[in-house]
C-alpha positions in Angstrom: -48.0 -61.1 -26.4 -50.1 -60.5 -23.4 -53.0 -61.3 -23.1 -53.0 -64.3 -25.5 -55.4 -64.3 -28.5 -57.4 -67.2 -27.2 -58.0 -65.4 -23.9 -59.6 -62.2 -25.4 -63.2 -63.3 -25.1 -63.0 -64.1 -21.4 -61.0 -61.0 -20.5 -62.9 -58.4 -22.4 -66.2 -56.8 -21.3 -69.1 -59.1 -22.1 -71.1 -56.5 -23.9 -68.4 -56.2 -26.5 -68.5 -60.0 -27.0 -72.3 -59.8 -27.4 -71.9 -57.0 -29.9 -69.3 -59.0 -31.9 -71.7 -61.9 -32.2 -74.6 -59.7 -33.2 -72.6 -57.9 -35.9 -71.4 -61.3 -37.2 -75.1 -62.3 -37.5 -76.4 -59.1 -39.2 -73.4 -58.1 -41.3 -70.0 -56.6 -40.7 -69.0 -52.9 -41.2 -65.8 -51.0 -41.2 -65.6 -48.8 -38.1 -63.2 -46.1 -36.9 -62.6 -45.6 -33.2 -61.2 -42.5 -31.6 -59.2 -43.0 -28.4 -58.7 -40.1 -25.9 -58.1 -39.2 -22.3 -59.6 -36.6 -20.0 -56.4 -35.1 -18.7 -53.1 -34.0 -20.2 -50.7 -36.9 -20.8 -47.4 -38.0 -22.5 -48.3 -40.2 -25.5 -47.3 -43.8 -25.0 -48.8 -45.9 -27.9 -46.2 -48.6 -28.5 -47.5 -51.5 -26.4 -51.1 -50.9 -27.4 -50.2 -50.7 -31.1 -47.9 -53.7 -31.0 -50.7 -55.8 -29.4 -53.3 -54.6 -31.9 -51.1 -55.5 -34.8 -50.4 -58.9 -33.4 -54.1 -59.5 -32.9 -54.8 -58.4 -36.5 -52.2 -60.8 -37.9 -53.5 -63.7 -35.8 -57.0 -63.0 -37.1 -56.0 -62.6 -40.7 -57.1 -59.0 -41.0 -55.6 -55.5 -40.9 -56.2 -52.4 -38.8 -55.4 -48.9 -39.9 -53.9 -47.3 -36.9 -53.4 -43.5 -37.3 -51.4 -41.9 -34.5 -52.2 -38.2 -34.1 -49.0 -37.6 -32.1 -45.5 -39.0 -31.9 -44.4 -41.1 -28.9 -43.4 -38.8 -26.1 -45.5 -35.9 -27.2 -47.5 -33.8 -24.7 -51.2 -34.2 -25.5 -54.0 -32.0 -24.0 -57.1 -33.3 -22.3 -59.8 -34.6 -24.7 -57.6 -34.6 -27.8 -58.0 -37.7 -30.0 -54.8 -39.7 -29.5 -55.3 -42.3 -32.2 -57.8 -43.4 -34.8 -58.2 -47.2 -35.3 -60.1 -48.4 -38.3 -61.0 -52.0 -39.2 -63.7 -54.6 -39.4 -66.1 -54.1 -36.5 -66.2 -57.8 -35.9 -62.5 -57.8 -35.3 -62.2 -54.5 -33.4 -65.2 -54.4 -31.1 -64.0 -57.0 -28.6 -60.6 -55.5 -28.2 -61.5 -52.2 -26.7 -61.2 -53.3 -23.0 -57.7 -54.7 -23.5 -56.1 -52.1 -25.7 -57.3 -49.3 -23.4 -55.6 -51.1 -20.5 -52.3 -50.7 -22.4 -52.6 -47.0 -22.9 -54.2 -45.0 -20.0 -52.0 -45.8 -17.0 -48.8 -45.7 -19.1 -49.7 -42.3 -20.5 -50.2 -40.8 -17.0 -47.1 -42.5 -15.6 -45.0 -41.1 -18.5 -46.4 -37.6 -17.8 -45.3 -37.9 -14.1 -41.9 -39.2 -15.0 -41.4 -36.4 -17.5 -42.4 -33.8 -15.0 -40.0 -35.1 -12.4 -37.1 -35.2 -14.9 -37.8 -31.7 -16.2 -37.9 -30.3 -12.6 -34.6 -32.0 -11.8 -32.7 -32.1 -15.0 -29.3 -32.7 -13.4 -30.5 -35.7 -11.3 -30.5 -39.3 -12.5 -33.5 -41.4 -11.8 -34.0 -45.1 -11.1 -37.4 -46.8 -11.5 -38.1 -48.8 -8.4 -41.8 -49.3 -9.1 -41.9 -53.0 -9.9 -43.0 -54.2 -6.4 -45.8 -51.7 -6.3 -47.3 -52.9 -9.6 -50.3 -55.1 -9.9 -48.6 -57.9 -11.8 -45.9 -58.2 -14.5 -47.9 -56.7 -17.3 -48.4 -53.5 -15.3 -44.6 -53.5 -14.5 -43.8 -53.6 -18.2 -46.3 -50.7 -18.8 -44.7 -48.6 -16.1 -41.1 -49.3 -17.2 -42.0 -48.3 -20.8 -43.8 -45.2 -19.5 -40.8 -44.1 -17.4 -38.6 -44.5 -20.5 -40.9 -42.4 -22.7 -41.3 -39.7 -20.1 -37.6 -39.6 -19.5 -36.8 -39.4 -23.2 -39.3 -36.5 -23.6 -37.5 -34.6 -20.8 -34.1 -35.4 -22.3 -35.3 -34.0 -25.6 -36.9 -30.9 -24.1 -34.3 -29.8 -21.4 -31.4 -32.1 -21.8 -32.3 -33.9 -18.6 -30.3 -36.9 -17.4 -33.6 -38.7 -16.8 -34.1 -42.3 -16.0 -30.8 -44.2 -16.3 -32.4 -47.6 -15.5 -34.8 -49.6 -13.4 -34.7 -52.4 -10.9 -35.9 -55.4 -13.0 -33.9 -57.3 -15.7 -37.0 -58.2 -17.7 -37.7 -54.5 -18.6 -34.2 -53.1 -18.4 -34.1 -52.9 -22.2 -36.4 -49.9 -22.1 -33.5 -47.9 -20.6 -30.9 -49.4 -22.9 -29.6 -51.8 -20.2 -29.2 -55.5 -20.1 -29.8 -55.8 -16.3 -31.7 -54.0 -13.6 -29.9 -51.6 -11.3 -30.0 -51.1 -7.5 -28.1 -51.0 -4.3 -29.1 -53.3 -1.5 -32.3 -54.0 0.6 -32.6 -53.6 4.3 -32.7 -57.4 4.5 -29.0 -57.6 3.6 -28.0 -55.2 6.3 -30.0 -57.2 8.9 -28.4 -60.3 7.7 -24.9 -58.9 7.8 -25.3 -57.4 11.2 -23.8 -54.0 10.3 -23.9 -51.5 7.4 -20.1 -51.8 6.9 -20.3 -55.6 6.8 -23.1 -55.5 4.3 -21.1 -53.2 2.1 -18.1 -55.6 2.3 -20.2 -58.5 1.4 -21.8 -56.7 -1.6 -18.4 -55.5 -2.8 -16.9 -58.9 -2.5 -19.7 -60.4 -4.6 -19.7 -57.6 -7.2 -16.2 -56.2 -7.2 -16.5 -54.6 -10.6 -19.6 -52.5 -9.8 -19.9 -49.1 -8.1 -20.9 -49.6 -4.5 -24.3 -48.1 -3.4 -24.9 -48.6 0.3 -28.2 -48.2 2.2 -27.5 -46.3 5.4 -30.8 -45.9 7.4 -31.2 -49.4 8.9 -29.7 -48.6 12.3 -30.8 -44.9 12.3 -27.2 -43.8 11.9 -27.2 -42.5 8.4 -24.2 -40.1 8.8 -22.2 -42.4 11.1 -22.6 -45.5 9.0 -21.9 -43.6 5.7 -18.6 -42.2 7.1 -17.6 -45.6 8.4 -18.1 -47.2 5.0 -16.1 -44.4 3.4 -13.2 -45.1 5.8 -13.5 -48.8 4.9 -13.4 -48.1 1.2 -11.4 -44.8 0.8 -10.3 -45.6 -2.8 -13.9 -46.0 -4.0 -14.9 -42.9 -2.1 -12.1 -40.9 -3.8 -12.9 -42.3 -7.2 -16.5 -41.4 -7.0 -17.6 -45.0 -7.1 -19.2 -45.0 -3.6 -22.8 -43.8 -3.1 -25.1 -43.7 -0.1 -28.9 -44.3 -0.3 -31.0 -42.7 2.3 -34.5 -44.2 2.6 -35.4 -43.0 6.1 -39.1 -43.5 6.8 -41.4 -40.7 7.8 -41.5 -41.7 11.5 -38.2 -40.1 12.4 -35.5 -37.6 11.4 -32.2 -38.5 9.8 -29.4 -38.9 12.3 -28.4 -35.4 13.7 -31.5 -33.6 12.7 -34.6 -32.3 14.5 -37.1 -29.6 13.4 -34.8 -26.7 14.5 -31.7 -28.2 13.0 -33.5 -28.9 9.8 -34.6 -25.3 9.4 -31.0 -24.3 10.2 -29.6 -26.5 7.4 -31.8 -24.8 4.8 -31.0 -21.4 6.2 -27.4 -22.1 5.6 -27.8 -23.3 2.1 -31.0 -22.0 0.6 -32.8 -19.5 2.9 -35.0 -18.1 0.1 -36.7 -21.4 -0.4 -37.8 -21.8 3.2 -38.9 -18.2 3.7 -41.6 -18.2 1.0 -45.1 -19.4 1.7 -45.3 -23.2 1.8 -48.1 -25.7 2.2 -47.9 -28.3 4.9 -46.9 -30.9 2.4 -44.1 -28.7 1.0 -42.7 -28.0 4.4 -42.7 -31.7 5.2 -40.6 -32.4 2.1 -38.3 -29.5 3.0 -37.7 -29.9 6.8 -39.8 -32.8 8.0 -39.0 -36.3 9.0 -37.8 -38.9 6.5 -35.8 -38.0 3.4 -36.3 -34.2 3.3 -34.3 -31.6 1.5 -32.7 -30.7 4.8 -31.7 -34.4 5.3 -30.0 -34.4 1.9 -28.1 -31.2 2.6 -27.1 -32.6 6.0 -25.7 -35.8 4.5 -23.8 -33.8 1.9 -22.4 -31.4 4.6 -21.4 -34.3 6.8 -19.6 -36.3 4.1 -17.8 -33.2 2.7 -16.6 -32.2 6.2 -15.3 -35.7 6.7 -13.3 -35.5 3.5 -15.4 -37.6 1.2 -16.7 -34.9 -1.2 -16.6 -37.3 -4.2 -19.2 -39.7 -2.8 -22.7 -39.5 -4.2 -26.2 -39.4 -2.5 -29.1 -41.5 -3.6 -32.5 -40.5 -2.2 -35.6 -42.7 -2.1 -38.9 -42.8 -0.2 -41.9 -41.0 -1.6 -40.3 -39.2 -4.5 -43.2 -38.3 -6.7 -43.8 -35.2 -8.8 -44.7 -33.0 -5.8 -41.6 -34.0 -3.8 -39.3 -33.6 -6.8 -40.6 -30.1 -7.4 -39.6 -29.2 -3.8 -36.2 -30.7 -4.2 -35.8 -28.6 -7.3 -36.9 -25.4 -5.5 -34.5 -26.1 -2.7 -31.6 -27.2 -5.0 -31.1 -30.2 -2.8 -27.7 -31.8 -3.6 -29.0 -35.2 -4.6 -27.3 -37.2 -7.4 -29.8 -40.0 -8.0 -33.4 -40.5 -7.0 -35.0 -43.9 -6.7 -38.7 -43.7 -7.3 -41.8 -45.8 -7.7 -43.9 -42.8 -7.0 -44.2 -41.8 -10.7 -47.0 -44.4 -10.7 -50.4 -42.7 -11.1 -51.7 -41.6 -7.7 -55.2 -40.8 -8.8 -56.2 -43.9 -10.7 -59.4 -42.4 -12.2 -57.1 -40.1 -14.2 -55.7 -43.1 -16.1 -58.9 -44.1 -17.8 -58.5 -44.1 -21.5 -61.8 -44.0 -23.5 -62.7 -45.0 -27.1 -65.7 -44.2 -29.2 -66.7 -45.1 -32.7 -66.6 -41.9 -34.8 -67.3 -43.4 -38.3 -69.1 -46.3 -39.9 -67.9 -47.2 -43.4 -66.1 -43.8 -43.5 -69.3 -41.8 -42.7 -68.8 -39.6 -39.5 -71.1 -40.7 -36.7 -70.6 -40.4 -32.9 -72.8 -40.2 -29.8 -74.0 -36.8 -28.8 -71.5 -34.9 -26.8 -68.4 -36.5 -28.3 -68.4 -34.6 -31.6 -64.9 -33.2 -30.6 -63.5 -36.7 -31.5 -64.5 -36.4 -35.1 -61.7 -35.9 -37.6 -61.1 -32.2 -38.2 -60.7 -30.9 -41.7 -57.2 -29.9 -42.6 -56.8 -26.1 -43.0 
């Protein structure tokens, strides 16, 4: 359980601690809190609810937690997500901490859901852990990706997130271990992309081989060399190439004109419509663009390795995934940490007391949080 019970007082906002002590002095009351967010989200209540129940048990009390939606449901802005009822002395000092467990996860789940819905035939890997502010956030984000993914699977039959990069949170995706390919560090150590692939395969001979190919700026050349070194894996569909080319250069063999030409060959309608500067960059710009993915697929197919797979990473958030969907980029797996909320102010969950001893009462302007009578 994180944070620990004994740490609540020093981690919560001081005005809640002062309120707790004041209520203890003048007499306790039952209170009902309504929790909401100011933007649409995918509902992710589990970690918050589990923590609240653990605190209630430790304090020898009970909280009535009424979820207004099911986990994974889409919820509109301002809609009460959950009502929490209990003794004010036990609830008032928990607000800071339980809100931390809801807001960012709900937005991250929404982003993950959007990406999976836009690209239902693409598998996703959550590579966000190293971008998180600590292990608690990493757990929140893994949980969020799994909830958003499951919502997309339910809605459109998406492949969704098949795993993440960290053993500790792999269980959210039904796995025992984290998934991944290799870092650039291994290629630098090995001295060549082929040698790094050999080392990795020798160490993990029973796993599919995913090889990073942008270290030397020879994405196509190195991928084909690895295929020729491991032709059986390539033929069996157990060999994949991850392109993680940074935005400072084009993938090997491309430039602006050649990038446009690639899309003209494969999806001319996508490039001819009006596009914003950001959309054009995702389509034909530097780094891992739609044109770069098509170019890699073309090159591998022409070399006789059509059964190999392409893994794309580098900046794959909702906006970039939407462009990949519109261009029908032939990507098999996307590694992403960019489902993490980009606008952090959108992650703020808020709670207000809406009833004391069962009698409705809320600050002016928040009447929309009151329980609505059933029709």
